[in-house]
N, C-alpha and C positions, 0 to 999 in steps of 0.2 A: 629791404627786409619786409616792408609792408607794415600793417597794423600790429599792435600788441594789445592783448586782452589779459587783464589781471583780476583774479578774485582774491580778496584779502579778508580772512576770518569771517566768512559769510555764515550767518546763523538764521534759521527760519523756524519759528515755533507756531504750532497749531494747537490751541486749547491745552496748553501746558505740556505738549509733546513736541520734542525737537525733531523736525524732518531733516534739518541740516545743522551740523555742529562744526564751526570753525574751519570752513573749507577754504583752502588757499592753494592756488596754482595759477600758471600763466600759459598763454599760447601765442604764437607769432604767425605772421602772414606766410602763406604757402605751406602751412603745417596742418596735417590731419591729426587731431587729438581725440582719441576714443574715450568715451565715458562708459564704464562697465560696472555692474553691481546687480545684486538681486533686486526683484521688485520691492519697492519701498526703501531702496538704498538712498534715494534723493536725487536721482538723475533728472527726472522731469521737473521736479521742484526747482532745481538750479536753472534749468532752461527757462522756466516761467518767470523767474526773477529777472533774468537777463532780458526777457521779452516784454517786461512791463506788466505782466499779469499779476505777479506777487511783488510785495515789498519785503526786503530782508528785515528780520527782527533786529539784527545788528551786523556790522561789517560793511565793506564797500566793494564795488567793482569799478575798474578803471579801463578806459579805452584810450590808448596812446597817451597814458599818463594822466588823463583827465578823469576825475571821479564823476560817475554818473549815478542817477537815481531816476529811472523812467517811471513816470506816473501812469502810463498807459501804453498799450501796444503801439499806438500811432507815434508816440514819442520815440520808442525804441526803433521803429522803422525809419523815422527821419534821421536817427543817429547812425544808421548803417547796420542795424541788426536784421538778419533774415532767419526766420524759424520755419522749418518744414516739418509738420507733425505727421503722425500716422494717418490721420483723417485729413484729406486734402481740403484746403480752404478755398474752394473754387465754386463757380456757378455753372453747372452742366449745360443749361439752356443757352448760355452765352457763347460767342465764338471764341476761338483760340486767341485772337488779337484782343478782344474785349477782356478776357481773363488776364492776359499778360499785363495790360495797362489799366486794370481796374482801379478807379479812383484818380487816374491820371490821363483820361481819354483826351486826345487832342481835339480842340474845338475851333470852329470858325464862326464868328458872329453868334456865339452861344449854342451852336449846333455841332454835334460830334462830326468831325471830319473823317469819314470812313476811309477815304482814299489814303490819307496820311497815316491813319491808324494801321491799316493793313501793310503799308509800305514799311513802317517802323517794325511791325511784327515780323514781316518777311525777312528783313535785314538781320534781325536777332536770330530767327530760325536758321538762316544760312550760316551765321557765325557758329551756331551749335552743330552744324552739319547734319540737320535733321530734314526729313521729308514730311512736312506737315503743311496743310493749307491754312493760312491765318483766318480764312473765312469759314472754316469748318466748325460746327458746333462741338464743344468740348466732349459732350456725352458720346459722340461717335468715335472717339479715340480709344485706343487700348489703355489699360491701367498705367502701363509704363510711360506712354506718351503723355497722359494726363500729368504724371509725375514730372516729366520733362517740362511741361508748360508751367507748372508751379515753380520749378527751379528757375525757368527763364523770367517769370514774374519777379521773383526775388532778385535775380541777377541784374535785371534791367534797372533796379534802383541803386546800382553801384554800392552794394553792401561792403562793410569792412570784414564781416564774417557771416557764415551760414551755419546753422545748427540743424542737423538731421536727427529726428527722433524715430527710430525703428523704420527707416524708409523702405525696406524691402519686404515687409510683412505680407503685402498683398501682391508681390511681384513673382513672376515665374523666374526660372534660372536665367533664361535669355534676356528677359526684361531687366533683371538686376545687373546683368553684365553691361547693358547700355549705361546704367547709372554709374557703375564703377569706373568705366572709361571716362565719363564726363568729369567725375571728381578727380581722377588721376591726371587728366590732361588740362581741360579748360579751367577748372576752378583753382587748382594748385598753381598753375602757371600764371594765373592772374594775381597771385599773391594774397588770395582770400584765406582768412583763418577758417578752418572747418572743424566744428565739433560734431562728432559722430557717435550717436547712441545706438547700440545694437546688442542683442543677446547672442548673436551668431559669431562664434569665435573665428570661423574661417574668413568672415568679412573684416573683423577687427585686425587680424594679422595680415591681411592683404593690403588694406587701405591706410592704416594708421602709422604715424611716426612715433607717437608716444601713447601710453595708456594710463588713464587716471582710474584707479580702482576705489569704489565707494562701498561701504558696508554700514548699514544702520545709520545713515546720515553722516557718517564720518569718512574722512579720506584715509584709506589704508596705505596707499602707495602710489607713486607716479613713476612709471618705468619706460625706458626706450623699448619699443616693440622688438627690435632686432636683438635685444639682450635678454629676452625672457621667452617662456614657452606657454602654451595653452594650459598645461597642467599647473604651472606656477600661478597663473592668473586665476584659474578656478579655485585653487587652494586658498588664495587670498580672499576670494569672494565668499566662499562657503565653509572654509576651515578644513577641507579634506580633498584629496585628489579625486578626479571624476571616476576612475575605475573602481573605487570603493563604494560608490553609491549603489550600484546594482548588487554588489556582494552583501550589503547590509539588509537586503529585502528578505522577508520571511516567506518561505514556500511550504505548502502542505502537499501531501501526496494526491495525485489526481484521482478523482472518482471514476468508476466504470460507467456510470449512467450517461447515456447520450440524451441531451436536451433538444438539440436541433440538428437536422441533417437536410442538406439540399442536394438535388440531383439534376444535373444538366440545366441549371437555371440560366435563362437568357433574357436580356432586356437591353435597354439603351446603354451602350458602352461596355457590355460584358456578354459572354455567351458560353454555354455548356459548362457552367461552373458547378463543381461538386465538392462538398466537404461535410464533415460532421463536427459537432461541438459538444464536448463533455461538460458535465456539471462542475462548476468551479474552475474551468479551464480558461486561460487567456490564449486565444487563438489570434496570432498576429497576421496582418495583411500588409505586405510591402510591394511596392512597384514604382516605376518611374512615372513621370507626368503622362497622363493619357492611358494608364494601364487599366482603369475601370474600377478601382477600389471603392471610391465614394459612390459611384453609380450603383454598384452592387449592394452596398449598405442601404442606400435609399430604396432600392427595390425590396429588400428584405423587410424594411420598416414600413412599407406601404406608401412611401412618399412619391414613388414613381411606379408605373405599371410593370409587372413581370409578363413577358411575352409568352414564354413557355418554360417547361420544367416543373419540378415538384419541390415543395418545402414541407418537411415533416417536423412538427413541434409538439412535444408532450405526447408522442406516439400517434398523433393524428395529422393527416395531410391538411395543411393550412396555406392560405395566401391572403395576406392582409391587403384590403382595398384602400385603407386610409391609415395615417399615423395614429389616429384616435383608436382605431380597432387594434393596432399593435400594442399601444399603451394599455388598453383594457385587458389584453392577454399576457401582460407581464414583460413587455419590452420597453427599454428606454434608449434614447439616442442623444448623445452629446455631439452636436454638429461641428463640422470643420470651421465654419464661419461664425465665431462666437458673437461678433458685434452685430451682424446682420440677421442671423437666424437663431441665436441663443438667448441673449439678454434683452430685456426691455430697458434701454439705457436710462430713460428719465424716471423710471420707477425705482422704488426703494429696494434695498437688499432683502427685506422681509417679503415684499410683493413678488420679487423674482424667485425667491426660494419656495414660496408656498403655492404658486400658481397651479401646480398639478395635484396639490394635496388639500385644496380648499373644501372639498366635500366632507373631509374628516374633521373640519374645524367648524362645522355648522351646528347651530341649535335652532330647530325649526327651519325657517328660510333665511336665517341671518348668520353671517360669519362672526364668531366670537373673537373680538379683538385680543382679549387676554390670552386665549389659547394660541392664536396666531403669533403673538409676540413671544410666548413661551417656546413655541415650535422653532421660531427663527433664532432666538437667543441660544437655545440648546444646540442647534446645528452649528452656530458660530463657535461655540466652545468646542464641540466635538471635532470640527474640521479646522480649528485654529485659524478662522477667518479674521483677518485684521481689518476692523472697521470701528470707527468711533461710535457708531449707532446703527441699529438695524433699519432706521429710517433714512439713512444716507443713500443718495442715488448710487446705483450700482456702477454707473459710468465713471464715478469718482474713485473706484477701487482699482488696484493694480490688476493686470491680466491674470496673475496666478490666483488672486483672491476671487475674481469673477468666476474663474473656472471651478473653484471650490464651491461657490454658491450653486453653480449649475449641477455639480455632482451631488450636492446635498438635496437639490430639487428632485433629481431622478431616484436617488436612493430612498427618499421618503415614501415612494410608492412600492418599495420592495420588489424590484424587477427580478425576473429570472434570467433574462438576457439583457446585457447592457452593451450598446454599440458606442465605442469611443473613437471618433474620427479626428485625428490630429489633436489629441487632448492637451499637448504642451506647446502648441503653436503660439509664437509670440510671447513665450514665457522664459524667464531667465533660469540659470542653472540651479540656483537655490530653491526656487519655487517648484522646478521640475522634480527635484529630489523628494519634496513633500508629497507631490502628486503621485510619484512612483510608489511610495509607501501606501498611500490611500488605495491605489488601483490594485496592488497585490493583496491588500487586506480585503478588498471587495471580493476577489476570487477566493481567498481563503475561507470566506464566509459561505461559499457555495454558489455565488452568482457567476454565471458564465459571461465572459467578456469577448467581444469581437473588437480587436484593437487595430486601427489603421494608423500608420505613422510613416513619415518620409525619412525619419532619422534611424539609421542602421543600429547604432548602439542602443537606442531605446527599444526598437522592435526585438532585438536579440536579448537584451537584458531583462525585459518584462515577460516575453511570451513563453508558453510551454511548447507550442508548435508555431511554425510560420508558413503561411501560404504566400508564395511569391507569384505576383501577377504580371503578365506581359500581354499587351494588346487585347485586353478583355478576357483573357483566359488565365487559369491557374497553371503556371509553368512547372511548379514544383511545390511539394510540402516537405518541410525540413524540421526535424526534431531539434529542440533547443540545444542539446548536447552536441549536435552535429553542425550547428550553425556558426559560421564565421562571416565577417563582412565581405571577404573575397568570394565565398560561395554564394551568398545571397545576391550580391550585386551581379554576379555572373549569370545566375538564373534570370534576373530582372532584365538584363541586357540581351542575353542570347537565347533565352527560353529553355525548355525542358531538355534540349539536346546538349546543353552545356555539361551535364553530368547525369548520372542515374538518379531518378527521383527517390528521395528517402521515404521509407515506409514507416507509418506510425505503429508503434508497438504498444 
């Protein structure tokens, strides 16, 4: 049967607020146990307790019947705990072999034995049936292969169990498939306990044997995956079925005024793109990987050069040379890569929120701290941002709350056009519902939105019209009332010949 992991009445309190309340469940070797719940449900806190980063306020956890209390991550590692976080714990400048055996490099007479190191790494790579050179620097590998190296690092320590925290956030579909096959074959067959945290229901239902559902730090239910449905899991997480989320959104009638129009716009990754955007409209952009959606948005925002074509904004032909010029003219851009291009991780919630609004908080040449605090606190209330303080580092907030901070940042400058590129990426169902209401309210206030999303229900549920892109071109424009998942995906895969292009009325 392999190892057994048990949590018994685990509680964790932060400054008088319980992040976990009386959590009890168990997992056994060769089983994939999924942890699901909204941001703030307690999933990551539980993993950090298991990994020795946090100590429980009360309760116990046991491995093979023995009560444990890890005082540090090193203690947890020595006891067979392997944690793989969203952000890889690797050194890009070191080789694959050096990363795998970091802290355990074989030595001869006090000097690292490179031959033995690469021999051991090569044997492990062959066991995983991968094609990687152990002497290659990690930074030269794809994201998926870097993920595999981290898994091999954990696996080489002979762990009793491995916990994955949102492992596919930065992976393409093909790269994620490599990871899934590894979990389904190598790790399960070895009898390793696998704890799998993800907001993606298709992954949960493919990989897991059982699902632990958390809400507000409490255990709602533990169910066998084969005996439940996605709708039942979502209902347990957020209190209502998924199809009701979009039906609850308030919509106002579209205005006639055209704010932005582009004609035969061409740049890196897209060509001959034409569309118009009405005041207060949400214009969705959907396409498969490589369709050019993000590249198009970066061109419009001035982050990348436009090669040819025209862009008319506020009745005048414009072409922004820099993002600063776009912002000065009423554009905002919530980027796809929140961690790398959106937030300043080690800066506070307040600093991240006010960065584009500072000129309005000045007196003479100085920023007025009182005004900046009032600005941040007011936005936290308006956007229901969950944080113990505006001085808290933004990297310590959940993904959904980070995204709310970024939305507050851009809305503070009162943009006329707001570009949202994958605004709910890496965010759970409950936080998504909150963001959907915010986005629709933005449009209802008259702000025009260019929405890029890879999720069909999201693009159909939020948009007034949908531009479907294929290989850098717009294959079709579909009105919301005519859109179905089958129609949109057909355009994305087969192009404009799949059906007659819908006309905007």
